[in-house]
N, C-alpha and C positions, 0 to 999 in steps of 0.2 A: 174489871177494868173495861171501859168502853173504848172501842176502836177510835171513835171520834175524838176522844181526849188526846190520844197519841198523835193523831193527824194534826190537830190544832196546835199541839206542841211544836211540831216541825214547821208549821206555817208561821208561828210566832218566833221561832228560833231557827230560821232556815240554814244558818251556818252548820247546824248538826247534820244536814243532809249529806255533807261530804265526809262524815265520820263513818267508819265501818259498822255494820250491824252488830257484830259481836261485841265490840267495845261499847257501843251505845246501850246494848242490853244490860251490861254491868253498871253503866253510869245511871241508867234510868230505872233500875230494878227497885230502888227505894220509892221513887215517885209513882211508878206503875208496877205494882207488885205482881210478880209472876210472868212478866213480859219475856218473850223469847226472841231469838234472832229472826225467825220467819215473820213474826208479827211486826217486828221493827222494819223489816224489808218491805212488807205490804203497806205499812203506814207511810213510809218514805215515798213509795211509788205514788200513792194517792195524793200525798201532800204536794209532790212535784207537779202533778196534773192540775191541782187547784191553783198553785202559784203561777203555772204557765198560763192558765186561763185568765187569771187576774192580771197578768202582764199585758193582756190585750188592751188594757186601758192606759198603757204608758208607752212612751218611746224613750230610747236610751241614746245618749251622746257622750260617751266617756263618763267621767265623774261629774256629770252636769245635772240638770233638773228636768222633771217631766213638764212638758208644755202641752196643754190640751188644745187641739185644733178642731175646726168644724168637722163633723163626721165624714163629709164627702172628701176631705182633704187628708185623711189619715193615710200614711204610707203603709205598705206591708211591714209587719214586724220582723226585724232582721235578726232577732236574737232569742235565746231562751235563757232566762236568768236561772242559774243553778245555785246561786248563793246570794241572797239580798237581804239586807237588814234595815228595818225602819221602826220607829217607836209608835208612830200613829199613821192612820190612813193618809197617804200622800195627797190624794185629791181633796180630801176633807180639809187638810191644812191649806192646800193650794186655793180652794174656793173661798176660804176665809180671808186669805191674804190678798188676792187679786180680784178686783171687780171691774166691770166695764171692759174696754179694749185691753188686750194683753200687751204688756210691755215686755218685749223679749230680752231686755237687759236686766229685768228684775230677777231676784233669786228667792222664790217663795219657799222652797224646801230643798234640802240636800238629801240625795239618796246615796248610800254607800253600796257600791257593787264590788264584790271581791272576786267573783268568777263569772265569766260570760262565755257561753259556747255559741259561736256565730254560725248561722246558716249563711255561707258566703254569698250565695246568689241574691238572697233577699237583702243582705247587708249592702251589697254593691248598689242595688237599685235605690235603697234607702239613702245612701250617701249621695248618689247622683241627684236625687230630688231635693234633699235638704241642704246640701252644701252650698248651692247657689243662692239660697234664701238668707242664711246667716252662717257663714263659715266658722264663726267663733264657737258655735255650739257643737261643731264636729271636730274642732281642732284637737282636742284631747284624744278622741277616738282615732283620727287619721294619723296623728303622730305616734300612736301606739302600734300601728301596723308595721309589719316587716316589709321589706321590698317585694317579696314574693306575693304577699297579699295585695299590695298596692297595684302591682301589675295585673293581678286577677280582677280587682275592682275596675281597673281602667277598661277592661273588656266590656263592662256593663255601663259605661258612660260616666264613671267618676271623673270629674274635671277639676283639676287644681286651678285656682284663680290665676289668670295671667296678668302680670303687672309689668307693662312694657315701657322701657325707657326708649325715647325717640331722640336720636342725635341728628341735628340738622347739618347742612352743608359744611364740609371741612375745608375743601380746596387746598389740600397738602401740596407743596410744603409751606403754605401761607396760613397755617392754623394759628388762631389767637393764643397767646401764652396764657396758661391757666384754665383753658376750656376743658381739657381732659380731666383735670382735678375737679372742676365744677360738675361735670357730667357724672363722675364717679360719686361725688357727694350726694347728688340727686338719686342715683341708683341705690345708694345705701339708705337714704332717707325714706324712700318708699318701698324698700325691700323688693326691688324689681327682679324678675326672673326671665326676662326676654329682652333682647336688644334689637332695635331697628334703626338703620342709618338711612336717611332720605336721599343719599346720593351726592354726586360731585365730591367724592372722596379726594380726587386729585383735581388740580386746576388746569393742567395742560397748557399753560400760558405760552410755552415755547412753540406750540403748534397751533395756536389760536387762529381762527379764520379772520380775526381782527388784527390790527397792528400790534406787534409785539415790541417790548422794550429792547432796543439793541444792546443795552448794557446789562440786561438781565442774565439769568442762568442759561447755559446751553441746554439742549434737550436732555443730554445724558446726566448733567449735574442736577437739573430740576427733578428728574425721575429719581435719582439717588437720594436726594434730600426728602422727597415725598415718601419714599419707602422707609426712610429712617424715622420720620415723624409717625407714620402709620404703624410702625412696629410697636410703639408705646400703646397705641389704641388697641391693636390686636392682642398684645400681652394682657391688657387690662380687661378687655371684653373678647375673649377668644371665640365665643360662639355668637354670631350676629347675622342678621338678615340685612342685606344691603341693596337698596334700589339703585339702579344704574341711572346716573344723571347725564345731562347734555355735555358737561365737561369730561365725564368719564368716557364718553363716546368719541371724543375728538380723534384719538389715534385711529380708531376703527373707521371713522369717516374718511380720514386721509388715505387709509389703505384702500377703501372702496373707490375713491376718486382717482386713485392711481391705477385702478384696474387689476388689483391683486385679489386672488381668491382668499376667502376667510380662512382657508386651510393653512395659510401662512401665518396666521395670528395665534399667539398663545392666549389662553384664558386670562381674564383680568386678575383673578385671584393668584394665578401663577406669577404674573408680571409684578404685582404689588406685594407679593410674598405674604399674603393673608390666606393661607390654605383652608382654614376652617370657617371662613366667612362665605355665606351663600349669596350669590348675586342674581338678581332678576329685575325685570322692568317694574314689577309691582308685587306686593304681597297682600293677602287678605287674611286677617286673623279676627275671629269673633265678629264677622260682618263689618269690619272696619278695613278700608282700603288704605294701604301705605304706598306712596309713590313719590317720585321726585317733584313733579308739579309744573313742568313747563307746559305752556299752552293755555292753561286755565287757572283761575284762582281756586283755592280750596272750597270756597262757598259755591262757586259755579259748578265745580265738579260734583259736590255733594247733591246739589239740586238737580242737575242733569242726569247723573248716574244713579240717583236715589239710593245712596249708600253713605255711611259715615266715611270721612276722608281725613287723612293726616299727610301733609306734604311740606316740602321746603321750597327751594328755588328762588323765591322772592325775598331777598335778604332784608329788605327794609320794610317788610310787612309781617305782622304776627297778630293772631287773634283766635278766638274760639267762638263759633256761632252755632247755636242750637236751632234745629228745625223740628217743630212738633206738629204732627198731623193727627187725624182722627184715629189712625190705627198704627202709627209708627213714630219713632223719634230718631233723628240722626243728628250728627254734629260735623262741623268742619273745623279742623285745627290747621291753621296756617302758621308754620314755624319760621324762624329767622335763619340764623347761621352761626358758625363758630369761627369766622374768619378774622384775620388781622387786617382791617381795612386800610391800614397805613402802608401795607406792602405795595410794591410797584405794580403788581398784577391787577390791583383794583384802582389804579389811577384814573381809569375811565369813569369811576363813580364818585370822584372827589366832591362833586357838586350835588350828588344825590342825597336823599334823606339818609340819616345815620342807620347803619345796620343794626338789626335787633339780635343781640347775642343771647340766645336762650336754648333750652332743650324742652322736650315734652315728656309727659307721662300719661299713659292710658291704663286705668285701673278697672277693677270689677268686670273683667272679661269684656272689655270694649264699651263699658257704660259711662266711665268718668274720665274726661280729658282734662289735663292740667298743663299749663305752661309755667316754666320756672325761668326767671331772668337772671343772668349772671351779673353779680355786682361789678361795676366798672370803676 
């Protein structure tokens, strides 16, 4: 009996590598006369080494396919296959199937993997590099990880795609009927996992620096109604990042003009009873700036600050403009609002251009901006 024959048997039938040497000796005694447990053990060890070396020509993404890349772009191999079965050489089949540029949506060959022992550090780096190129190829692998492994990978740069829903100016208690349901439908449509509000959550008409409607709500009643409306939004989107708008600042400006220390003011999330919302002047996610938008248009802010911008404030304007340079690409998303422009608080704008009722979505970790308009 030649040792090479036994090794080749394990390479051809790698599922046998997980079977005990004693049991294999009995099973293979007819095929390899006189084989003993030690010889089985040595042959398995050599076969594993050969399989591992052969695996240097493949990369693994769950029950997906091997995709050959240029040599200088190969990632470190994150795994050691301990049980893998295929009927023909994968790359031979692959090369016969695909010619020219590789189409990453093709399925040239299927490899069945029954057991994979991960080197976690290499796997984490592998995921970080490839997930941003084509998340679909890693979806099976990522979904198979338990929470502990996901946290481990996060330490090495694994980055889940951020799919951000952008909700434009609300002006509670004067929010347009149906706008919440519309925004929720867009959140579900794009499977968003982060929420940003561009500010002016409240209107503060009662305390406006302009003329207020004498027949409108009192200060206390407007605030009560605003909190009641915002409760529905907070219940629907409990975790959100909120840019502070000029209407949100009105009570604080009044406090300042009255000469009162800010120590007398409660935080806005306490007043509005939105405890899990995070408020700030602006946020930056994936090199995209989210802000309210007063002072400059989204396009001007993008060009002057040299960063992609998403903002609201200008109710009757909305657009997406891309700016492409030699070494960079940025975009400006100007959003509309979610107001009921028939409410008395907006009487000043009755002769203005009609409000753009929409919300925004930013996908692919800040690469793809989309505006969705509410059917009216």
